[in-house]
C-alpha positions in Angstrom: 124.1 177.0 83.5 122.8 173.5 82.9 124.6 170.7 81.2 122.9 169.7 77.9 121.7 166.1 77.7 122.8 164.1 74.7 120.3 163.7 71.9 120.7 160.0 71.6 119.5 157.0 73.6 121.9 156.3 76.5 121.3 152.6 76.3 121.2 151.8 72.6 121.4 148.1 73.3 118.6 146.3 75.1 119.5 144.4 78.3 119.6 140.7 77.8 118.3 138.7 80.8 120.9 136.2 82.1 120.1 132.6 82.9 120.3 131.5 86.5 123.3 129.3 87.4 120.9 126.6 88.4 117.2 126.0 88.0 115.2 124.5 90.9 113.5 121.3 89.9 109.8 121.8 89.4 108.7 118.2 88.9 107.7 116.1 91.9 110.3 113.6 93.2 110.0 110.2 91.5 108.4 107.5 93.6 110.1 104.1 93.9 109.2 101.0 95.7 109.7 99.9 98.4 108.4 102.4 100.9 111.0 104.1 103.1 112.3 101.9 106.0 114.1 102.7 109.2 117.9 103.0 109.0 119.8 99.7 109.2 120.5 96.6 107.2 121.3 96.7 103.5 118.8 98.1 101.0 118.4 97.2 97.4 119.7 99.9 95.0 116.2 101.4 94.6 115.3 101.4 98.3 114.7 104.5 100.3 115.3 105.1 103.9 114.2 107.7 106.5 117.2 109.1 108.5 116.7 111.1 111.6 119.0 114.0 112.6 120.2 115.2 116.0 118.0 118.3 116.0 114.7 116.9 114.8 115.6 116.7 111.1 114.0 114.0 109.1 115.4 113.1 105.7 114.4 110.5 103.2 117.3 109.3 101.1 117.0 107.4 97.8 119.6 106.2 95.3 118.2 107.3 92.0 121.1 106.6 89.6 124.4 104.6 89.6 126.7 105.2 86.6 129.6 102.7 86.4 131.9 103.9 84.9 130.9 107.6 84.9 131.5 109.5 81.7 134.3 112.1 81.6 131.7 114.8 80.8 128.5 115.4 82.7 125.6 115.0 80.2 123.4 117.3 82.5 126.1 120.0 82.4 128.1 119.8 79.1 130.0 123.0 80.0 131.2 121.4 83.2 134.8 120.2 83.8 136.1 117.0 82.3 136.8 114.2 84.9 139.7 112.0 83.9 140.5 109.1 86.2 144.0 108.2 87.0 145.6 105.3 85.1 144.1 102.0 86.4 141.1 103.6 88.0 137.6 104.4 87.0 134.9 106.9 88.2 131.6 105.8 89.7 128.8 108.4 90.0 125.9 107.9 92.4 123.0 110.3 92.5 121.1 110.5 95.8 117.8 112.2 96.2 117.3 114.0 99.5 113.9 114.9 100.6 113.1 116.8 103.8 110.1 114.9 105.2 110.3 116.7 108.6 109.7 120.2 109.8 113.3 121.3 110.5 115.5 122.5 107.6 119.0 121.0 107.1 122.0 121.4 104.9 122.1 119.1 101.8 125.8 118.2 102.0 125.0 114.5 102.6 127.9 113.5 100.4 130.4 114.4 103.2 130.4 110.9 104.7 130.0 108.4 101.8 132.0 105.4 100.7 131.9 102.5 98.2 132.8 99.1 99.6 134.2 96.3 97.4 133.9 92.6 97.6 137.2 92.4 99.6 135.9 94.9 102.2 138.1 97.8 101.0 136.4 101.2 101.2 136.7 104.1 98.8 135.8 107.6 100.1 134.2 110.1 97.7 136.6 112.2 95.6 136.0 115.7 97.1 137.2 117.7 94.1 135.3 115.6 91.5 132.1 115.5 93.6 132.1 119.3 93.9 132.8 119.6 90.1 129.7 117.5 89.3 127.3 119.4 91.6 125.1 121.7 89.5 124.8 124.0 92.6 126.4 124.0 96.1 124.9 122.5 99.2 122.1 124.7 100.5 119.5 124.7 103.2 116.6 122.3 102.4 113.3 123.4 103.8 110.4 121.1 104.8 108.7 119.3 102.0 111.5 120.1 99.6 113.9 117.8 97.8 117.1 117.9 95.8 119.5 115.5 94.1 123.2 115.3 95.0 125.9 113.8 92.8 128.7 111.8 94.5 131.8 110.8 92.5 134.2 108.0 93.5 137.5 107.0 92.0 138.1 103.3 92.4 140.5 100.7 91.1 139.6 99.4 87.7 139.5 95.8 89.0 137.4 96.5 92.2 134.2 94.5 92.5 131.9 97.0 94.2 129.2 95.6 96.4 127.8 98.4 98.6 127.3 102.2 98.8 127.4 103.6 102.3 126.2 107.0 103.4 126.2 108.4 106.9 125.0 111.6 108.5 127.1 110.7 111.6 129.8 108.1 111.0 130.0 105.4 113.7 126.3 105.7 114.7 124.3 102.8 113.3 121.0 104.7 113.4 122.5 107.3 111.0 124.4 105.1 108.6 122.8 103.2 105.6 124.1 100.7 103.1 122.7 100.1 99.6 123.6 97.0 97.5 125.3 97.7 94.2 125.0 94.3 92.6 
């Protein structure tokens, strides 16, 4: 005895393709003067630097956007969470483009060791929770000749006069730490 099949379509509703959670960038990275320089010194806000890694990695870092103060909602991700600073503080958002100019892949979590420095020499570490909330996708492996932009959020005192943005792949090592002027 066989089981009779229904005389109607089992899937009366068509499947709707879902959108990916993030879309890889298809446009080439923007070029900005001056040409990349070795690590060290203080770069202008639009300067890029080549930073070497311990295992043959070679990354070019470039600050592509500084938003002071950062809006509560991310215009690139309107459905993302609202970031409300504490009373007496403001958010600063810095976008850093990371390009793998070497042959060795590396993780794109460059925001781990980043700080803002104010005129008085006080440092402000990134806000981990807010930085993660502003990422459109998690840190991933960046293959050779690829690039990505990472968003870093800081919460600083409202009255702080910020002068520098510092990013390091290995804190305490001058050859792997870079400062950019903010003024």
